[in-house]
N, C-alpha and C positions, 0 to 999 in steps of 0.2 A: 767571237763577238769582241769587237774593239771596246776597251773600257775607257771610260771618262773619269776624271778626278772628282767632278761635282756634277750632279744633276740638279737643276732648279726647276721646281714644279710651280706653275702659275696657274691657279684656278681663276677663271674669267666669265664675267656676265657684262658684256658692254664696256669694254675697257680699251677700246681702239686707240683713243688719243693717249691714253698713259702708257700703252705698249709701245707707241711710236718714240717714246722717250727711254722707257724701261729696256727694251731688248738691246738698243745700241749701247746703253750704259753696261749692261751685262757682258756684251761682246768685248768691250773695252778693259775688263778685268784680266789680268795676267794669269789666267787659269785654263786649264784643259776642261772645259765644261760644256754641258748640253742644256738647252732650254726647252722645256716641256710644257706647252699651254694646253691646259685642259679647259675647254669652253663649255658652257651650258646654255647652249640656244641663244647666243647673242644676235641681235639685230641692228648693230650699229656698224657692221662692216669689220668686226673683230677677226672673224674666221678669213676674211678675203686678205686683211693686212698680214696675218700670220703666214698664210699660203705664199704671199708676196716675199716674206722673210725667208721661207724655206727655200726659195729659188735663189736668193741672195747668200744665205747662210747654210752650210751643210749640217750644222748642229742645232738646228731648230726642228722641233717636231710638235705636231698638233694632234689632240684626242678631242674629236668633236662629238658632244654628247647632245640629245634632242631638247633637254630642258633642264631646269635646275634639280639636280640630283643629290645635292649636298656637298659641303666642303671637304668633309672626311673622306668620302668616296671619291671625291676628285683627286685627293692626294695619293690614294691607292692606285686609282686608274693611271695616274702619271708614273707611280712607281713601277707599274707593271711593264712599261715600255722603257725604262730607264736602263742606263748602263753605268751610272756613276758609283764610285766607291763610297761617296758620301752624298746624302740627300738633303737638299735644301728646300723648305717651304716658305713661301713669302707671298705677301699681298701684291697684286699686280697694279694697285693705284698709286703707286709712289710713296706710300707711307713707310715703306721699308728701303732704306738706302743700300744699293748693291755693294757700296764700299765695305760694309761689315762683313761680307762673305769670306774674303782672304783672313780677315781677323778671326772669324768663327773657326776657319780650318785651322790656323795657327793655334788657337785655344784647345781644339779638339786633340791635336796631335801632342801638344805640350803636357796637357793634364791628363792625356789617355782617357779622355771622357767618351761616352758613347752618344750623349746628346748635349749640344749647346744651345741655349735659349737666349734669343735677343730680348733682354729684359728692360722694361721701363721703370721698374720699381727697385733697382739697386742703385747703389751710389754711382753718380755719372750718367744714369738713364733719366729720360724725361719725355713729357708728351707736349707737343706744340699744336694748338689749334682745336682742342677739344673743349666743349662748354663744361662747366662745372658739373651738371648732372650726369654727363657721360663718364666723366672721371669717377664721380661716387659709384655709378653702377659698376663700373669695371674693378675698382678697389674692393667693393663688397662682394662681388662674385669671387674674386681671388681669395679673399679672407675666408669665405665660406668654404670653398673648395680645399684650401690649405688646412684649415682647422678640422673639417669633417673626415678628410681622406688621410690627414697626416703627412702632406706633402711638403718636403723641406725646401720649396723654391718660393720666390717671391712673385713671379710672374707666370701664373698657371694659364692664362688665356692668351699669351703671345702666340702669334702665328708665324713669327720669324724665327726658323729653327734649322740647325743642321743636325742630321743624324748620321751615324756610320751605317753604312747600308745593311749590315747584319742586325743591328739594333731596329732599324724600321721594319725589317722583314719579320723579326720576331713579334713586334707590336702588331702589325698589320695582320698577322696570322690569328691573333687573338681578339682584336677590337670588334666591337658590335656597332659603334656609333658611326653614324652616316654624315651627319651634320657638324655644326660648329662645336658640338660637345666633343668632338674628337680630340680637341686640345686638351681637355682634363683627363679623359679616359686613357689617352695615350700616355700621359705621365703617370697615371696610377699603374698601368701595366708596367711601366718601366720601373717603378718603385718595386712591384711585386717580383719582377725579374732580376733585381738587384743591379739595374744598370746605373752607370755613373752619369749624373746630370750636372752641368755647370751652367752658370749664366754670365753673360756679357753685356755690359750696359749699352744701350742704343737710345738714339734720339728718334721718337716716333713723330712723324708730321702728318696730321690729319689731311685726308685728300682734298685736292683743290679742284679736280675735274671729276664729274660724275657723282653719283649717289652711292651711299653706303648700302651694302647688301645684307647687313645685319638688322634682323627683326627682333621684336619682342618675343616672338614665338622661339626665336634661337636662344634667348636667355632663359626662357621657361625650360626647354628641353635640356639646357646646360645644367640647371639646378636640379632637374628630375634626375639626370644622369648621375650627379654626385650623390644623391640620396639613394639610388639604386645601387650603385657601387659599394656604398657603405653597408646597405642591407644584405648583399650577397657575399660581403667580405668574410 
């Protein structure tokens, strides 16, 4: 099996227009990487576009799923077909700038970390384009998770991350979360395993094209997961 330095996992539902910009941007990074699109039943031509990219680029893969099966399960299904020594999870809606990936890799190596979080809530990090209520919900969810689970990180809910392959494998073998709550449970498992987590400041830009896939039910499941993890600890 030919190894890659980095595997980038992109969960998608109707993200064709964004992928048209994101995939070339990822290809332009000076890294030995592969791009794994995990699609949950897109109807806007996302799958067709990815298949077109697969003919152009040898490092693009597609995992096509029939319907929305959850963010966390998308990460894991992407990991199953990955070859990277490091695993990157990121949004496909251009909220996460690919330019940070080489910086995450440098941070991972220099600090001998197991996980690098792209953090909106450390010095140098910020959010562009969110309304006040969205910021309040995000910061409240982070505060609750940090306080109840004793997580020593500022941005629990960030989806822009880099994992060492071994770290992701250990987490994936233990995690139960299938949806958005993957973000908090994965960090809690990492804490229990004694994995080293560092944060790197990012500028998060709210999507311009398409609609957010985050629902109020995702927030509810997130909070339920936090309480459940605390109760079984």
